[in-house]
Structure formats: C-alpha cells, structure tokens
Phi, psi and omega in degrees: 000132173237150184214176182218131175275121187270161178203185176303132183300147178084354186292315185295319184291324176298311182289326187285329181247299179299315184294326183290326184281333190270337179289147174301157185304318185281000176247008184291166185307136178101349186300322177294335178288319174303310184296325178293313192270305180296327184272005191303317178303322176297315181294326179292311179298329176281348185085018185246014184298333185279332191246003185291332181294319174292322177307308181293326179301333182298304178294330175296317177299315175299316177298320180296320178299318184288334190253025176306147010283147181262134177270142184246145184282161171302138178078009187292340174293330180291322183288326179297322179294322182294313180308316177296317185293318179294330182291317185295342181295344175306332185283343179262008181295332181274359179285135174242081182300159180295131180098357178244159176289141174285146176203167187270157171304321184294327182288328186269338188297317184301319174299313178295321177300311183301309177301319178294320179292330180285323173307313183290321174302315176298322177300316181294315177299322178293312181291325176298317180290319179295340178260008172267132180279161186298319184286346177272317180207094186295151180306320186295327179294324177293318172303318179298316178297320180289328177293321173299328177290338175289314179299319176297318178289326171301308176307318177298322180291320176291325176291325178295332177278314187279333182216065190298337184267002181292134173183165182201166179275122182284157176300322177295318177301323182299317189280342181285144174302146181301331179294330178276308186293342179281346178293128190303314180296314180300317178308314178300324186282320192252345186257105178302131181210149185281324187214160160269136177255116182228151187243031188289348176268004179096001175205163184289129179234122174287136177232115184313143173214344181299134004259044177240188191267332181221157181300318178298326175296315181298317180299316177301314185291315180296332180286318183282328178289335174300321179301313179287331175298317179291329174295312179296329181284328184265006182299141180287123182204168177237161179136166186285342182264359187296315185291320184294326178294322177285335173289321175296326178294317179298322181294326179290322176296322178291327176284330176295331180299332185293307179287341179297311186288317179282358176288338184055034185264092180301319174306315181294325177295317185290322178301317178296320179294324176293325178291319178302310182305319179294324182287316176302316176299321178295312183291322179299316180301328180274002179076023181261070187300315186294325178297320174302313180297320179297318176303311179299320176296324177297321182292319180299314182297325181292319174297318179289323173302321176295317182289333179268002186260164173293345180288347185299313180293330178292321182288320179300320179293321181298315180297325182275348180245078176274069184296331182276356189297313181299314185291319177295319180300312182299309184287327172305306179300315181293325179291314178301314175297323181286322183294332179296341179279341174218067189291343191270307181242000175074204181242010174085334185195174181290168180222148178264132183284145172288138178073213185214186176295337186267325184195143179295345185269354183256115186225183184288138179216172181298322181278346176217082184287349180261357181284140167054189177055034175305148179280114179285124182096008179264349186267018178164145187291331177301316184283333173287329173290322177302315184279331185265333182235356177081182181294325189286313183293324179295318181293321179301315179302311189282335175293325175296313174296320175296322169303317178295317178292327175290309187298323183256025188292335183268002178286117184248010178287165180296321179294319182293320174304309184297325184286320177298315177304316181293320184291323176295318177298319176299320179295324177295310182295339180300336180280339182235340180238153171259127185267357178262125015253349194287332188228016184297328186292338196284319171299330178285333171290327178289324176296317181297322178292318175302317179297317176294324177299316178300326175295314185292326178276002181081013182269353181213145177301134183254151178297145180075016179253131175293113183257000000 
C-alpha cells in the first residue's frame, strides 16, 4: 500500500522548486541528513550521539510539513499501528512481575520515552528521505554519506585499539544533573570513550566502540556501513581516478578488518559471513559465476591471512571462551517467559531480574557490581520488543520490515540489493544486539532507499508528481 497525505494544492511544487533556489546552499533539501551523518563524530564528541536523531528529525519534520502532500511508503499503516502499540505500553510501566526487581514508574519512564522518541524519529527520517526528489538529493549521495560513516566507524575502531583508555567528559554530560549522569546506562550514552575494557579472556582486553555506545553497537554499525561502502566504491563512473578510488577502498576495507577481528565480536563475524553469503547468492542468481568465484577466492585469502597473523590465537581464545553464552541463555529464556505474562502489550520497558543465572539469592552488591540483576530485554532488540511491546508489537515491527523486503524483492540495482542485505542482517542482529538508541535509524534509511528506487522506476508514487 502506498498513500499520500494531502494538503493545499501546489504546496509541494512551490517548496520543491522556488524554495530550493532561494534557500542558502547549506539549507537546501537534504541538509539535516548531511548534518546528521557527516557531523556524527561531532555529535559523539558532544555526547549527543544517542539523541541526535530526534534533534535532526525536527527540521526534517518541518520540511515535510512545508512540502505537503507527503508520500507514504508501502505498508506504512502497519508501522503506524506499531507506534500506537508501543505507546500503549506506558500503562504497564508500574507493573512489577514476579522474579523482577521492584521499581517506580518515574525510574522506568525516561527509558520508555527515549525509545518512543527514537521510533518517531526513525519514522520522520524514513518519510523525509522518501519525499526528497532525485534532483534535490540523489540516492547516491545518501549512499556516500553511509560510506563515510563506515570510514568514521573504522577510525573509531582503530582508536579503540591504539588508545583503549581514551575518553572524556562531553558537554552534554556536564550539563546533566549528577543523579542522571552517574547512571551507568546514561554514562555509556553521553560519555565518549574509545573502547570497552573487558576481562572475559582472563585479562583486560579492549573492544572498540567509538563513535557508539557499546562494542556490539559498533559491530552492527561497521558491518552494515561496509555494505554501503562497497556499493559506493564499486559504483559505475568515469574519470582518471576511478581505479585509484577502488584501490583505496580495498585498502580501507583491509584496515577495517583489523578492529573487526580485535573487537572479539562473534555476532559481527557471523553477520559479515551472512552478508557474504547473500552477495554470493545474488551474483549466482544473476548468472555471474566468475564474480562468485572471485568473492570465494577473496574469502579464502582473508581466512589464510587471519590464520597467518598474530590475531589467530586471539580469535581462538574468543571462540573457546563464550563467557556471555550462559548470561544470554538465561536472560533470553527469562525474557520470553516474562513476556508471556503480558503477551498483548508487554510491560512498556525492560525489567531487572532478581538474583542471577545461578541463584535468586545472588545479586548485585558493592563487592560484586557485575553480579546478578541482569536487565531482561537487553541482550537483543527482539527480546527488548517482546518485553516492552508484547507479541503483537514485536510482530508488527518485523512485519513492516518483512513487507519492505517482499515489496521490493525485484529491485536488482546495487543499492536495492545492498539495502535488502542490510535488512536481513538487521533481522539476524535482533537476536544478539540492541539497536536502540544508537543505530535504529539506519535500517529505516535502507527502507527509504528501496522506496526511492521504486519511485524512480515508477513502481511507487513519487513526491512532486501530480496525482
């Protein structure tokens, strides 16, 4: 289903043509998206990386209001229903199910409110990109911005390896009340740091996370940005620098492989393997056997290089020390069991478990701050949805993404294939990573690009067209 929000006739044409010429260059259509993505290192340094999406959504929403009528993507009614369902969850914030720690509505409200704000922000970003005409802000430029994010994330990974203790108090952190900024979850969001320092191998090992809040978030980001980086690098173009650009792109990918390996992020490794399998399946389906062979040879070279490098022993240790397996198993089972107690609308937010995986009597204490009281719903976006929005809300969220995959399944462009791969990777990561708050917007950008492709091919209503 595609639809249009109607408004006074001629408004879109006026904003789309006359308005674009009279605006300053830095305020032309698409500038909030440029500010969001190209300026991401600045937002991270200011401590705003988690809340920059709602900030960027404000001028986007204003631009959408001015350029009515607004075109809506296929299946948007499903997403609107999800937004409604997630909002209703506020009624359950005061519930303290058996086996969870008691807490107040006031303590749970900020987390719920931030998630709701991010859902709405992702919606605005989706609509904003989908209502930009190709002559205003071409799709290739969006891909280039996402490719730039790959370079930034790679640089953050190298920073985490070379200066793992690097961190500083951000401006946003300074202005927050001490009672808020001292919260561990808030600290991870507003305090810029290069790496997480963890000792699950028996010694302290830095795991890169800049410019995001957690190593797992960094892993999700670098893998999906890598897909767009490859599209940007392989884009058809002419000029004397094409070959040099592609050689440089290969060099960047090789450099990025170093923090990817040293992040010790098994989910990231599996996600990359999944992306490679999807690419091979695509080229085989297109009858490009030699391309598939070439990809296979590159993978063999990468594996051989890993086995011949000092990182081999580190990877082997990580695979032998699945310290998080027991915790993930415990929290996943507990989350599924808890969500069954409120299967329709969920509990509005996550809950902290009483005790630990070993005993209900073992909990967090001053002598063991990492013991017990695991946050149920924190080990993957799927589980966060289950506990906060119930079975119905979870189904609505994934139906919307699945509908986009199905609706645009015939898109064979490089951008279209890349976006579908990103959506499949996001579905996989939902079992192991939480995309809120730092990276929720990016699968919606992928959907927006698929939608823009459909507009350009005439398969979906386009903005500024007389309907």
